[in-house]
C-alpha positions as CSV (number, residue, x, y, z in Angstrom):
1,X,-12.9,-32.8,7.9
2,X,-10.2,-30.3,7.0
3,X,-11.0,-26.6,7.0
4,X,-8.7,-24.4,4.9
5,X,-8.8,-21.1,3.1
6,X,-7.2,-17.7,2.9
7,X,-7.2,-14.5,4.9
8,X,-6.1,-11.0,3.8
9,X,-4.1,-8.6,6.0
10,X,-3.4,-4.9,5.4
11,X,-0.2,-3.3,6.8
12,X,0.1,0.5,6.7
13,X,3.5,1.6,5.5
14,X,3.4,5.3,5.1
15,X,1.3,8.4,4.3
16,X,2.7,10.4,1.4
17,X,1.6,13.4,-0.6
18,X,0.9,12.4,-4.2
19,X,-1.1,13.8,-7.1
20,X,-3.9,11.4,-7.6
21,X,-4.2,9.8,-11.0
22,X,-8.0,9.5,-10.6
23,X,-9.2,13.0,-9.3
24,X,-6.0,15.0,-10.1
25,X,-5.8,16.6,-6.6
26,X,-2.5,16.7,-4.6
27,X,-3.6,14.8,-1.5
28,X,-2.4,12.4,1.2
29,X,-2.1,8.8,0.0
30,X,-1.9,5.8,2.3
31,X,0.8,3.3,1.1
32,X,-0.2,-0.2,2.3
33,X,1.0,-3.8,2.0
34,X,-1.6,-6.4,1.4
35,X,-0.7,-10.0,2.3
36,X,-2.9,-13.0,1.7
37,X,-2.1,-16.0,3.9
38,X,-3.1,-19.7,3.6
39,X,-5.1,-20.8,6.7
40,X,-5.7,-24.3,8.1
41,X,-8.4,-24.6,10.8
42,X,-8.5,-20.7,10.8
43,X,-4.8,-20.5,11.7
44,X,-2.7,-18.4,9.3
45,X,0.3,-20.5,8.2
46,X,2.2,-18.8,5.3
47,X,1.8,-16.0,2.8
48,X,0.6,-16.9,-0.7
49,X,0.4,-13.4,-2.2
50,X,1.8,-10.0,-1.5
51,X,0.8,-6.7,-3.2
52,X,1.2,-3.0,-2.5
53,X,-1.5,-0.3,-2.9
54,X,-1.9,3.4,-2.5
55,X,-5.3,5.0,-1.6
56,X,-6.1,8.6,-2.1
57,X,-7.5,10.3,1.1
58,X,-9.4,12.8,-1.1
59,X,-11.4,10.5,-3.4
60,X,-10.7,7.0,-2.0
61,X,-9.3,5.7,-5.4
62,X,-6.9,2.7,-4.9
63,X,-4.0,2.0,-7.2
64,X,-1.8,-1.1,-7.2
65,X,2.0,-0.3,-7.2
66,X,5.0,-2.5,-7.5
67,X,7.2,-3.4,-4.5
68,X,10.0,-1.2,-5.9
69,X,7.7,1.8,-6.2
70,X,6.3,1.2,-2.7
71,X,9.8,1.1,-1.4
72,X,10.7,4.4,-3.2
73,X,7.6,6.1,-1.8
74,X,8.2,5.0,1.8
75,X,11.9,5.7,1.8
76,X,13.0,9.0,3.5
77,X,13.9,11.7,1.0
78,X,17.6,12.9,1.1
79,X,18.2,16.3,2.6
80,X,16.0,17.9,5.2
81,X,13.1,15.5,5.1
82,X,10.1,15.4,2.8
83,X,8.5,18.7,3.5
84,X,7.1,20.2,0.3
85,X,7.7,17.1,-1.8
86,X,4.9,15.9,-4.0
87,X,5.2,12.7,-6.0
88,X,3.2,12.1,-9.2
89,X,1.5,8.7,-9.8
90,X,1.5,7.6,-13.5
């Protein structure tokens, strides 16, 4: 008997301030990488899917973002840091 399946993993990438597309509040958003791995006998072997999400800390709404947008959100801002910077999700 062969036992196989998938298992999901969440990796936190950053916390950024965004204006939520769901509730409209400027709030902290967690940027996360979600990786689904193929498992054989409960041992994760290789990734089969990767996606990126943001989750609003105020209302809990999740939004799927592209890898390029996740990279842009997690990259440090040029200048004196990200203090006072608010991104808008569309």
